[in-house]
N, C-alpha and C positions, 0 to 999 in steps of 0.2 A: 723688153730688154733682156738679154741673155746673161747668164752668170759667167764665171771664169772660163777662159779658153774659148771665148766666143761660142759657147754652146747655144744651140737654138732653144727657143722657149719650149718647155715641156708640153704646153697646150698645142703648139703647132705640130709637134711630133705625134701627139695623141690623135689629132685630127687627120694627119697624113697616114697614120698606121692604126686604124681603129681596132685591130686585134689586140693592141696593147692596152685598150680600155677594159679588157677582161682580166680579172685578178683571180687566179686559182688559189682559193683559201684552204684547199685540202678536202674540206667537206662540202663546199659549195663554190660555184663561180660567182664572183661579184663583178658588177659593171661600174666603171668610173663615169660619172656624168658631170659635165661642166655646166653650171647654172648660176644665176644671180639670186640674191635675196634668201640665202639659206638660213633657217632658224632651227634652233633646238628649243622647243617650247616657244616662249616669247622672246628668246635671246638670239640676236643675230650672231652667226658664227661663220668661220672660214670653210668648214667641212663637217661632214656627218656620215656615219655608217648606219644604214637601216638593215638590221639582221633579219627582218621579215621579208623584205623585197630583194635582198642581196644587192643593194645599191650603195655606192660610195659617191656622195655628192660633194663637189668642190666648187667654191666660189670662182667664177671665171674671170673676175677683174683683179688680177694679181700679177706682180712681176714674177719672173722665172724662179728666182731663189725661194721666195715664200711659197710659190705654187708647188715646187718640188717637195719642200718640207711639209706642206699641208697634205699632199697626197700620201707621203710616207707616214705621216702622223696618223691619218685615217686607216692606212693599212696596218699600222701597229695596233690600233683598236681591234681590228679583225684578228690579228695574230694573238693578242692577249685573250680575246674571247675564245679562240680556238684551243688555246692551252689552259683553259679553265680559270682565267683571271679576269673575266668580265664582271663588272659590277651591276647591280640593279639600280634603277633610277637614272636620272640625267643631270648633267651639269653639277652644280654644287650639292644637289640632293643625292648624287650617286654614292653608294656605299663605298667605304674604303676597304682595300685589300691589305691585310696584314701579312707580311712575309719577311723573310730575311733577305739581305743583300745577295747572298749566295744563291738562294732559290730564284730570286728575280733575275739574276744574271744568267743562270742556267736556262730558265724559261725563255728569256729574250734572245739569247744566243742561238738556241735551237729554233726558235720561231723565225728569226731573221734568216738563218741557214735554209729553213724550209721554204720561206718566201723566195729566196734567190734560186733555189733548185726547181721550184714549181713554176717560176715566172722569170726565167733568165733574161729574156729580151727586155721586159719591162724594167727589171732591176738594173740592167746595163744602161738603159736610157735615163732612168730616174736617178740613180745613185753614182754612177761611175763616169 
């Protein structure tokens, strides 16, 4: 089921245009993989970024709206890692990053701008 304006499901778009499964993170290219049964440790989750294999895994059994949000959520993990705000550990055991609202806003605005500039076609299909 598609979201507003009868957009096609993002998974259909990614299957039709496999080049959009490549995410330029600035320092490495990551690949979006659609799969079932993703886990972080023992916990089932909707998506996951593996910084060792450059893989962004996304649960393939989702409606369009949550799928788009999950893909961008995982890309935000990549962006935060790129801008020095990745934490050690996973899930609830991940360390907290202490920063000001202004520093976080600067970091995320620059990170999102970088994502859009490096991945214009993916950003267009995913966000607009």
